[in-house]
C-alpha positions in Angstrom: 56.9 -189.9 28.4 56.2 -193.2 26.9 58.6 -195.7 27.3 59.1 -198.0 23.6 61.0 -201.3 22.2 63.2 -200.7 19.8 63.5 -202.7 16.7 66.3 -205.4 17.3 69.2 -203.1 16.7 68.4 -199.9 16.3 70.1 -197.6 18.3 67.9 -194.6 18.0 64.9 -192.2 17.2 64.4 -188.6 15.5 61.5 -186.6 15.8 61.1 -182.8 15.3 64.9 -182.6 15.5 65.2 -184.5 18.9 67.3 -187.3 19.3 66.2 -190.6 21.3 69.1 -192.8 22.0 68.3 -196.6 22.8 69.5 -197.9 26.5 71.1 -201.3 26.4 67.9 -203.1 27.3 66.7 -202.5 24.1 64.2 -199.3 25.4 64.3 -195.9 25.1 61.3 -192.9 26.7 60.3 -190.5 24.0 57.8 -188.0 24.2 53.3 -188.8 23.7 53.7 -186.5 20.9 56.2 -188.5 19.3 54.6 -191.8 20.0 52.9 -193.5 16.5 55.7 -191.4 14.6 58.7 -194.2 16.2 55.2 -197.4 16.2 55.8 -196.4 11.6 59.3 -197.1 12.3 59.1 -199.9 14.4 58.9 -199.6 17.4 56.4 -200.7 19.5 55.2 -199.6 23.0 56.3 -201.6 26.3 54.1 -202.9 28.5 54.7 -203.5 32.2 55.7 -206.6 32.5 56.8 -206.8 28.8 60.2 -208.5 27.5 63.2 -206.3 26.3 66.4 -207.0 24.3 68.2 -207.1 27.2 65.7 -210.1 28.8 65.2 -212.0 25.5 67.7 -215.0 24.8 68.5 -217.0 21.4 68.2 -221.1 21.6 68.6 -223.0 18.5 65.4 -225.3 17.5 66.8 -228.1 18.7 66.9 -227.6 21.8 64.2 -226.5 22.8 62.5 -229.5 20.9 64.5 -232.0 23.3 63.8 -229.4 26.4 59.6 -230.1 25.1 60.5 -234.1 24.8 62.0 -234.3 27.5 58.8 -232.2 29.4 56.4 -234.6 28.2 55.3 -231.7 25.2 54.4 -232.8 21.5 56.0 -230.3 19.2 56.8 -230.8 15.6 60.5 -230.1 14.2 58.1 -227.2 11.2 56.7 -225.0 14.4 56.8 -221.5 13.9 59.9 -220.1 16.5 56.9 -218.2 18.3 54.6 -222.2 18.0 57.7 -222.8 19.6 57.8 -220.6 22.3 54.3 -220.8 23.1 54.3 -224.4 24.1 57.5 -223.8 26.3 56.3 -221.1 28.7 53.2 -223.3 28.5 55.1 -226.3 29.7 57.6 -223.9 32.2 54.2 -222.8 34.2 52.7 -226.7 34.4 56.1 -227.4 36.5 55.6 -226.9 39.6 58.5 -224.8 42.3 60.7 -227.0 44.4 59.8 -226.6 47.5 62.4 -226.3 50.1 64.1 -228.9 52.2 62.8 -229.1 55.9 65.0 -230.0 58.0 63.6 -231.7 61.8 65.9 -232.7 65.1 66.3 -236.8 64.6 63.7 -238.6 67.3 64.9 -240.2 70.6 64.6 -240.6 74.1 66.9 -237.3 75.0 69.9 -239.3 76.2 73.5 -239.5 74.0 75.1 -242.3 72.2 76.7 -243.6 75.7 73.2 -244.1 76.3 73.1 -241.2 79.2 71.4 -238.0 79.4 73.4 -234.6 78.9 73.1 -231.4 81.5 72.4 -228.9 78.1 75.7 -227.7 78.8 76.9 -229.1 75.2 81.2 -231.4 75.9 83.4 -228.4 76.8 81.3 -226.6 78.9 82.9 -226.0 81.4 86.5 -225.5 79.1 86.6 -221.0 78.4 89.4 -220.0 78.1 91.7 -223.5 78.3 94.2 -224.5 76.2 
């Protein structure tokens, strides 16, 4: 079986008396011998990591342009959608992942707020079971 991506709005594909239903994610699996026929009807073979219908999103052109501008990427409002998407993906690839914050114990002299060293047992040591 070959996993394929259905054209938008297509719910099934029939070949040689067999009906193949399109899944919610926009894909379907067809027998190897039906691939060429499915391609002729607009289906494409799904590759590794290829976006399927459930992963695709719709965004307003002006929103993409605003984000690209904020990221310092020159974009012409008259650019084709595929060019805008490529510019957006290129800009996103350049964004560095946020660093994970590390917490460190504050440097100190090992003494408490009162200037005396503690016994290491905590403020309520010996208080277990007390009410």
